[in-house]
C-alpha angles and dihedrals in degrees: 000000000000120000122246100252122028094184094070108079095219091055096047113104091218094060108109095210120048124183117237117236092253091051091050090051090051092050092050091048091050091050091049091049091050091050091051092047093049092046089052091048091050090049091051093047092050091047090051093046091050094047095047093048094238093130093053090047091053091047091050091048091051090047092052091046092051090050091051092050091047092051092046092051089049091052092049091049092050092047093051091049090050092049091050096047094045091054093236092131093051092046091051092048091049092049090051091048092050090048091053091050092050091049090051091050091048091051091051091050092049090051090052091049090049091052091048091050090048090056094048097037100080092065094039095047091049091053092047091048092051090049092050091048091050092049091047091053093048091047091051091049093048090046092052092048091050092050091049091048092051092047091050093050094044092044093046 
């Protein structure tokens, strides 16, 4: 015959280990005793907390904290209203907008300068390269003459 409740493991026929009735009674009695012990401990703790004034201290601390938060929020609210009414926010936003526009104009100008330099650069860079080559040749010739002169004086 099937047991009353299949969802409880001890009542399921497929459970290999079933508690005997006496064991079940002992378990229930132990649980009841634990509940009574914990309830007594909680009662004693609350009594001690009440007598020592800890609960009222915690409540006062929470009260003071809530006042501080309230005052801070009030200050923030007043400050934001003052900033709005004084026009500081709008002035700041306008300054940022003007700065962005100036940066965009500067970028456009730099691009134009770069394009102008690119058009002029081929001739300029060729002249600079020729000048560097000429200087390099003259430097080599002077260097060789100096080395010959030193060799002649040391060897003489």
